[in-house]
PDB file with SEQRES, HELIX, SHEET and CRYST1 records, atoms N, CA, C and O in Angstrom:
SEQRES   1 A   53  MET GLY ASP ALA SER LYS ALA LYS LYS ILE LEU ASN TRP          
SEQRES   2 A   53  GLU PRO THR ARG THR ILE HIS ASP LEU VAL ASP ASP MET          
SEQRES   3 A   53  VAL GLU SER ASP ILE ARG ASN ALA VAL LYS ASP PHE TYR          
SEQRES   4 A   53  LEU ILE LYS LYS GLY CYS LYS ILE PHE ASN PHE CYS ASP          
SEQRES   5 A   53  ILE                                                          
HELIX    1 AA1 SER A    5  LEU A   11  1                                   7    
HELIX    2 AA2 ILE A   19  LYS A   42  1                                  24    
HELIX    3 AA3 PHE A   50  ASP A   52  5                                   3    
CRYST1    1.000    1.000    1.000  90.00  90.00  90.00 P 1           1          
ATOM      1  N   MET A   1       0.786  -1.199  -0.012  1.00  0.00           N  
ATOM      2  CA  MET A   1      -0.004   0.018  -0.009  1.00  0.00           C  
ATOM      3  C   MET A   1       0.919   1.136   0.005  1.00  0.00           C  
ATOM      4  O   MET A   1       2.074   1.073   0.428  1.00  0.00           O  
ATOM      5  N   GLY A   2       0.276   2.308  -0.546  1.00  0.00           N  
ATOM      6  CA  GLY A   2       1.108   3.616  -0.641  1.00  0.00           C  
ATOM      7  C   GLY A   2       1.165   4.325   0.633  1.00  0.00           C  
ATOM      8  O   GLY A   2       0.445   3.994   1.575  1.00  0.00           O  
ATOM      9  N   ASP A   3       1.960   5.248   0.691  1.00  0.00           N  
ATOM     10  CA  ASP A   3       2.070   6.181   1.928  1.00  0.00           C  
ATOM     11  C   ASP A   3       1.784   7.570   1.295  1.00  0.00           C  
ATOM     12  O   ASP A   3       2.490   8.140   0.463  1.00  0.00           O  
ATOM     13  N   ALA A   4       0.632   8.008   1.835  1.00  0.00           N  
ATOM     14  CA  ALA A   4       0.171   9.468   1.310  1.00  0.00           C  
ATOM     15  C   ALA A   4       0.929  10.556   2.108  1.00  0.00           C  
ATOM     16  O   ALA A   4       0.750  11.731   1.789  1.00  0.00           O  
ATOM     17  N   SER A   5       1.713  10.260   3.064  1.00  0.00           N  
ATOM     18  CA  SER A   5       2.403  11.262   3.877  1.00  0.00           C  
ATOM     19  C   SER A   5       3.129  12.328   3.098  1.00  0.00           C  
ATOM     20  O   SER A   5       3.136  13.491   3.502  1.00  0.00           O  
ATOM     21  N   LYS A   6       3.767  11.944   1.943  1.00  0.00           N  
ATOM     22  CA  LYS A   6       4.578  12.880   1.207  1.00  0.00           C  
ATOM     23  C   LYS A   6       3.623  13.749   0.393  1.00  0.00           C  
ATOM     24  O   LYS A   6       3.854  14.955   0.307  1.00  0.00           O  
ATOM     25  N   ALA A   7       2.634  13.242  -0.170  1.00  0.00           N  
ATOM     26  CA  ALA A   7       1.497  14.008  -0.869  1.00  0.00           C  
ATOM     27  C   ALA A   7       0.930  15.080   0.097  1.00  0.00           C  
ATOM     28  O   ALA A   7       0.755  16.246  -0.255  1.00  0.00           O  
ATOM     29  N   LYS A   8       0.659  14.615   1.325  1.00  0.00           N  
ATOM     30  CA  LYS A   8       0.022  15.530   2.286  1.00  0.00           C  
ATOM     31  C   LYS A   8       1.042  16.624   2.603  1.00  0.00           C  
ATOM     32  O   LYS A   8       0.685  17.800   2.544  1.00  0.00           O  
ATOM     33  N   LYS A   9       2.292  16.295   2.936  1.00  0.00           N  
ATOM     34  CA  LYS A   9       3.364  17.257   3.184  1.00  0.00           C  
ATOM     35  C   LYS A   9       3.598  18.331   2.041  1.00  0.00           C  
ATOM     36  O   LYS A   9       3.567  19.540   2.272  1.00  0.00           O  
ATOM     37  N   ILE A  10       3.819  17.821   0.866  1.00  0.00           N  
ATOM     38  CA  ILE A  10       4.166  18.610  -0.228  1.00  0.00           C  
ATOM     39  C   ILE A  10       2.947  19.324  -0.832  1.00  0.00           C  
ATOM     40  O   ILE A  10       3.042  20.528  -1.073  1.00  0.00           O  
ATOM     41  N   LEU A  11       1.792  18.655  -1.097  1.00  0.00           N  
ATOM     42  CA  LEU A  11       0.723  19.114  -1.764  1.00  0.00           C  
ATOM     43  C   LEU A  11      -0.423  19.543  -0.869  1.00  0.00           C  
ATOM     44  O   LEU A  11      -1.395  20.128  -1.345  1.00  0.00           O  
ATOM     45  N   ASN A  12      -0.324  19.263   0.400  1.00  0.00           N  
ATOM     46  CA  ASN A  12      -1.420  19.544   1.301  1.00  0.00           C  
ATOM     47  C   ASN A  12      -2.645  18.728   0.901  1.00  0.00           C  
ATOM     48  O   ASN A  12      -3.771  19.225   0.918  1.00  0.00           O  
ATOM     49  N   TRP A  13      -2.403  17.451   0.537  1.00  0.00           N  
ATOM     50  CA  TRP A  13      -3.431  16.534  -0.070  1.00  0.00           C  
ATOM     51  C   TRP A  13      -3.740  15.454   1.048  1.00  0.00           C  
ATOM     52  O   TRP A  13      -2.871  15.009   1.798  1.00  0.00           O  
ATOM     53  N   GLU A  14      -4.970  15.110   1.075  1.00  0.00           N  
ATOM     54  CA  GLU A  14      -5.263  13.938   1.977  1.00  0.00           C  
ATOM     55  C   GLU A  14      -6.228  13.015   1.143  1.00  0.00           C  
ATOM     56  O   GLU A  14      -7.061  13.543   0.406  1.00  0.00           O  
ATOM     57  N   PRO A  15      -6.136  11.704   1.240  1.00  0.00           N  
ATOM     58  CA  PRO A  15      -7.073  10.847   0.577  1.00  0.00           C  
ATOM     59  C   PRO A  15      -8.503  11.046   1.139  1.00  0.00           C  
ATOM     60  O   PRO A  15      -8.726  11.309   2.321  1.00  0.00           O  
ATOM     61  N   THR A  16      -9.475  10.893   0.161  1.00  0.00           N  
ATOM     62  CA  THR A  16     -10.888  10.990   0.602  1.00  0.00           C  
ATOM     63  C   THR A  16     -11.493   9.653   0.703  1.00  0.00           C  
ATOM     64  O   THR A  16     -12.610   9.518   1.203  1.00  0.00           O  
ATOM     65  N   ARG A  17     -10.769   8.590   0.226  1.00  0.00           N  
ATOM     66  CA  ARG A  17     -11.301   7.270   0.275  1.00  0.00           C  
ATOM     67  C   ARG A  17     -10.348   6.338   1.026  1.00  0.00           C  
ATOM     68  O   ARG A  17      -9.141   6.572   1.083  1.00  0.00           O  
ATOM     69  N   THR A  18     -10.917   5.285   1.596  1.00  0.00           N  
ATOM     70  CA  THR A  18     -10.159   4.319   2.408  1.00  0.00           C  
ATOM     71  C   THR A  18      -9.813   3.163   1.474  1.00  0.00           C  
ATOM     72  O   THR A  18     -10.359   3.096   0.372  1.00  0.00           O  
ATOM     73  N   ILE A  19      -8.918   2.242   1.879  1.00  0.00           N  
ATOM     74  CA  ILE A  19      -8.613   1.149   1.105  1.00  0.00           C  
ATOM     75  C   ILE A  19      -9.742   0.159   0.964  1.00  0.00           C  
ATOM     76  O   ILE A  19      -9.824  -0.624   0.018  1.00  0.00           O  
ATOM     77  N   HIS A  20     -10.697   0.243   2.054  1.00  0.00           N  
ATOM     78  CA  HIS A  20     -11.924  -0.606   1.890  1.00  0.00           C  
ATOM     79  C   HIS A  20     -12.770  -0.107   0.926  1.00  0.00           C  
ATOM     80  O   HIS A  20     -13.426  -0.909   0.261  1.00  0.00           O  
ATOM     81  N   ASP A  21     -12.875   1.107   0.728  1.00  0.00           N  
ATOM     82  CA  ASP A  21     -13.748   1.697  -0.318  1.00  0.00           C  
ATOM     83  C   ASP A  21     -13.161   1.302  -1.791  1.00  0.00           C  
ATOM     84  O   ASP A  21     -13.943   1.023  -2.700  1.00  0.00           O  
ATOM     85  N   LEU A  22     -11.946   1.293  -1.956  1.00  0.00           N  
ATOM     86  CA  LEU A  22     -11.260   0.904  -3.184  1.00  0.00           C  
ATOM     87  C   LEU A  22     -11.521  -0.591  -3.471  1.00  0.00           C  
ATOM     88  O   LEU A  22     -11.853  -0.968  -4.595  1.00  0.00           O  
ATOM     89  N   VAL A  23     -11.355  -1.476  -2.376  1.00  0.00           N  
ATOM     90  CA  VAL A  23     -11.673  -2.898  -2.514  1.00  0.00           C  
ATOM     91  C   VAL A  23     -13.149  -3.055  -2.851  1.00  0.00           C  
ATOM     92  O   VAL A  23     -13.461  -3.803  -3.778  1.00  0.00           O  
ATOM     93  N   ASP A  24     -13.952  -2.489  -2.254  1.00  0.00           N  
ATOM     94  CA  ASP A  24     -15.452  -2.609  -2.507  1.00  0.00           C  
ATOM     95  C   ASP A  24     -15.708  -2.125  -4.051  1.00  0.00           C  
ATOM     96  O   ASP A  24     -16.395  -2.809  -4.810  1.00  0.00           O  
ATOM     97  N   ASP A  25     -15.186  -1.065  -4.398  1.00  0.00           N  
ATOM     98  CA  ASP A  25     -15.311  -0.758  -5.836  1.00  0.00           C  
ATOM     99  C   ASP A  25     -14.726  -1.766  -6.818  1.00  0.00           C  
ATOM    100  O   ASP A  25     -15.354  -2.017  -7.846  1.00  0.00           O  
ATOM    101  N   MET A  26     -13.595  -2.342  -6.570  1.00  0.00           N  
ATOM    102  CA  MET A  26     -13.099  -3.434  -7.443  1.00  0.00           C  
ATOM    103  C   MET A  26     -13.878  -4.703  -7.454  1.00  0.00           C  
ATOM    104  O   MET A  26     -13.981  -5.418  -8.451  1.00  0.00           O  
ATOM    105  N   VAL A  27     -14.481  -4.974  -6.172  1.00  0.00           N  
ATOM    106  CA  VAL A  27     -15.211  -6.217  -6.133  1.00  0.00           C  
ATOM    107  C   VAL A  27     -16.490  -6.001  -6.920  1.00  0.00           C  
ATOM    108  O   VAL A  27     -16.869  -6.929  -7.635  1.00  0.00           O  
ATOM    109  N   GLU A  28     -17.175  -4.914  -6.872  1.00  0.00           N  
ATOM    110  CA  GLU A  28     -18.367  -4.556  -7.543  1.00  0.00           C  
ATOM    111  C   GLU A  28     -18.184  -4.471  -9.131  1.00  0.00           C  
ATOM    112  O   GLU A  28     -19.083  -4.775  -9.915  1.00  0.00           O  
ATOM    113  N   SER A  29     -16.996  -4.051  -9.490  1.00  0.00           N  
ATOM    114  CA  SER A  29     -16.603  -3.927 -10.805  1.00  0.00           C  
ATOM    115  C   SER A  29     -16.607  -5.449 -11.494  1.00  0.00           C  
ATOM    116  O   SER A  29     -17.138  -5.806 -12.546  1.00  0.00           O  
ATOM    117  N   ASP A  30     -15.870  -6.179 -10.580  1.00  0.00           N  
ATOM    118  CA  ASP A  30     -15.651  -7.582 -11.035  1.00  0.00           C  
ATOM    119  C   ASP A  30     -16.992  -8.348 -11.187  1.00  0.00           C  
ATOM    120  O   ASP A  30     -17.153  -9.117 -12.134  1.00  0.00           O  
ATOM    121  N   ILE A  31     -17.910  -8.149 -10.296  1.00  0.00           N  
ATOM    122  CA  ILE A  31     -19.129  -8.699 -10.313  1.00  0.00           C  
ATOM    123  C   ILE A  31     -19.993  -8.242 -11.470  1.00  0.00           C  
ATOM    124  O   ILE A  31     -20.714  -9.054 -12.050  1.00  0.00           O  
ATOM    125  N   ARG A  32     -19.944  -6.952 -11.828  1.00  0.00           N  
ATOM    126  CA  ARG A  32     -20.665  -6.409 -12.968  1.00  0.00           C  
ATOM    127  C   ARG A  32     -20.083  -7.065 -14.238  1.00  0.00           C  
ATOM    128  O   ARG A  32     -20.820  -7.513 -15.117  1.00  0.00           O  
ATOM    129  N   ASN A  33     -18.779  -7.107 -14.303  1.00  0.00           N  
ATOM    130  CA  ASN A  33     -18.130  -7.774 -15.576  1.00  0.00           C  
ATOM    131  C   ASN A  33     -18.527  -9.168 -15.675  1.00  0.00           C  
ATOM    132  O   ASN A  33     -18.807  -9.609 -16.790  1.00  0.00           O  
ATOM    133  N   ALA A  34     -18.594  -9.976 -14.573  1.00  0.00           N  
ATOM    134  CA  ALA A  34     -19.018 -11.388 -14.568  1.00  0.00           C  
ATOM    135  C   ALA A  34     -20.425 -11.597 -15.060  1.00  0.00           C  
ATOM    136  O   ALA A  34     -20.735 -12.546 -15.780  1.00  0.00           O  
ATOM    137  N   VAL A  35     -21.254 -10.685 -14.647  1.00  0.00           N  
ATOM    138  CA  VAL A  35     -22.722 -10.725 -15.040  1.00  0.00           C  
ATOM    139  C   VAL A  35     -22.884 -10.437 -16.496  1.00  0.00           C  
ATOM    140  O   VAL A  35     -23.685 -11.058 -17.195  1.00  0.00           O  
ATOM    141  N   LYS A  36     -22.112  -9.488 -16.942  1.00  0.00           N  
ATOM    142  CA  LYS A  36     -22.144  -9.011 -18.365  1.00  0.00           C  
ATOM    143  C   LYS A  36     -21.623 -10.188 -19.196  1.00  0.00           C  
ATOM    144  O   LYS A  36     -22.264 -10.565 -20.177  1.00  0.00           O  
ATOM    145  N   ASP A  37     -20.450 -10.794 -18.824  1.00  0.00           N  
ATOM    146  CA  ASP A  37     -19.908 -11.888 -19.489  1.00  0.00           C  
ATOM    147  C   ASP A  37     -20.918 -13.101 -19.522  1.00  0.00           C  
ATOM    148  O   ASP A  37     -21.046 -13.806 -20.523  1.00  0.00           O  
ATOM    149  N   PHE A  38     -21.563 -13.274 -18.458  1.00  0.00           N  
ATOM    150  CA  PHE A  38     -22.482 -14.426 -18.418  1.00  0.00           C  
ATOM    151  C   PHE A  38     -23.686 -14.325 -19.494  1.00  0.00           C  
ATOM    152  O   PHE A  38     -24.086 -15.288 -20.148  1.00  0.00           O  
ATOM    153  N   TYR A  39     -24.158 -13.123 -19.572  1.00  0.00           N  
ATOM    154  CA  TYR A  39     -25.321 -12.809 -20.541  1.00  0.00           C  
ATOM    155  C   TYR A  39     -24.680 -12.899 -21.963  1.00  0.00           C  
ATOM    156  O   TYR A  39     -25.292 -13.434 -22.888  1.00  0.00           O  
ATOM    157  N   LEU A  40     -23.536 -12.407 -22.105  1.00  0.00           N  
ATOM    158  CA  LEU A  40     -23.042 -12.361 -23.550  1.00  0.00           C  
ATOM    159  C   LEU A  40     -22.671 -13.907 -23.987  1.00  0.00           C  
ATOM    160  O   LEU A  40     -22.908 -14.273 -25.138  1.00  0.00           O  
ATOM    161  N   ILE A  41     -22.121 -14.739 -23.090  1.00  0.00           N  
ATOM    162  CA  ILE A  41     -21.848 -16.129 -23.418  1.00  0.00           C  
ATOM    163  C   ILE A  41     -23.203 -16.758 -23.646  1.00  0.00           C  
ATOM    164  O   ILE A  41     -23.357 -17.507 -24.611  1.00  0.00           O  
ATOM    165  N   LYS A  42     -24.213 -16.492 -22.797  1.00  0.00           N  
ATOM    166  CA  LYS A  42     -25.507 -17.124 -22.945  1.00  0.00           C  
ATOM    167  C   LYS A  42     -26.112 -16.865 -24.339  1.00  0.00           C  
ATOM    168  O   LYS A  42     -26.780 -17.724 -24.914  1.00  0.00           O  
ATOM    169  N   LYS A  43     -25.835 -15.567 -24.897  1.00  0.00           N  
ATOM    170  CA  LYS A  43     -26.228 -15.257 -26.223  1.00  0.00           C  
ATOM    171  C   LYS A  43     -25.471 -15.750 -27.381  1.00  0.00           C  
ATOM    172  O   LYS A  43     -25.852 -15.550 -28.534  1.00  0.00           O  
ATOM    173  N   GLY A  44     -24.316 -16.447 -27.059  1.00  0.00           N  
ATOM    174  CA  GLY A  44     -23.488 -16.986 -28.005  1.00  0.00           C  
ATOM    175  C   GLY A  44     -22.238 -16.318 -28.384  1.00  0.00           C  
ATOM    176  O   GLY A  44     -21.492 -16.753 -29.261  1.00  0.00           O  
ATOM    177  N   CYS A  45     -22.014 -15.192 -27.668  1.00  0.00           N  
ATOM    178  CA  CYS A  45     -20.928 -14.354 -27.953  1.00  0.00           C  
ATOM    179  C   CYS A  45     -19.570 -15.058 -27.388  1.00  0.00           C  
ATOM    180  O   CYS A  45     -19.638 -15.816 -26.420  1.00  0.00           O  
ATOM    181  N   LYS A  46     -18.354 -14.778 -28.027  1.00  0.00           N  
ATOM    182  CA  LYS A  46     -17.112 -15.230 -27.493  1.00  0.00           C  
ATOM    183  C   LYS A  46     -16.585 -14.171 -26.539  1.00  0.00           C  
ATOM    184  O   LYS A  46     -16.688 -12.975 -26.808  1.00  0.00           O  
ATOM    185  N   ILE A  47     -16.063 -14.583 -25.510  1.00  0.00           N  
ATOM    186  CA  ILE A  47     -15.530 -13.598 -24.495  1.00  0.00           C  
ATOM    187  C   ILE A  47     -14.030 -13.780 -24.450  1.00  0.00           C  
ATOM    188  O   ILE A  47     -13.582 -14.925 -24.385  1.00  0.00           O  
ATOM    189  N   PHE A  48     -13.194 -12.701 -24.481  1.00  0.00           N  
ATOM    190  CA  PHE A  48     -11.834 -12.697 -24.343  1.00  0.00           C  
ATOM    191  C   PHE A  48     -11.510 -12.849 -22.834  1.00  0.00           C  
ATOM    192  O   PHE A  48     -11.971 -12.036 -22.034  1.00  0.00           O  
ATOM    193  N   ASN A  49     -10.731 -13.869 -22.437  1.00  0.00           N  
ATOM    194  CA  ASN A  49     -10.360 -14.043 -20.900  1.00  0.00           C  
ATOM    195  C   ASN A  49      -8.903 -13.890 -20.836  1.00  0.00           C  
ATOM    196  O   ASN A  49      -8.169 -14.539 -21.582  1.00  0.00           O  
ATOM    197  N   PHE A  50      -8.475 -13.084 -20.004  1.00  0.00           N  
ATOM    198  CA  PHE A  50      -7.032 -12.726 -19.747  1.00  0.00           C  
ATOM    199  C   PHE A  50      -6.301 -13.991 -19.227  1.00  0.00           C  
ATOM    200  O   PHE A  50      -5.073 -14.032 -19.287  1.00  0.00           O  
ATOM    201  N   CYS A  51      -6.986 -14.984 -18.738  1.00  0.00           N  
ATOM    202  CA  CYS A  51      -6.388 -16.269 -18.375  1.00  0.00           C  
ATOM    203  C   CYS A  51      -5.929 -17.077 -19.559  1.00  0.00           C  
ATOM    204  O   CYS A  51      -5.029 -17.911 -19.458  1.00  0.00           O  
ATOM    205  N   ASP A  52      -6.575 -16.811 -20.706  1.00  0.00           N  
ATOM    206  CA  ASP A  52      -6.299 -17.619 -21.831  1.00  0.00           C  
ATOM    207  C   ASP A  52      -4.907 -17.084 -22.532  1.00  0.00           C  
ATOM    208  O   ASP A  52      -4.458 -17.656 -23.525  1.00  0.00           O  
ATOM    209  N   ILE A  53      -4.328 -16.065 -22.004  1.00  0.00           N  
ATOM    210  CA  ILE A  53      -3.122 -15.512 -22.578  1.00  0.00           C  
ATOM    211  C   ILE A  53      -1.934 -16.463 -22.313  1.00  0.00           C  
ATOM    212  O   ILE A  53      -0.809 -16.174 -22.722  1.00  0.00           O  
TER     213      ILE A  53                                                      
END                                                                             
């Protein structure tokens, strides 16, 4: 994880979100993508999977 102390000192900046907020956003995004892929596959579309690389 990053240390925001340098940004706070130099730029007078403070983070407005917690690490938990960021994790929640990432999980929600993964779920949305999984649902989207499910319906696309169900309709016969081919889905690119990064695991196939």
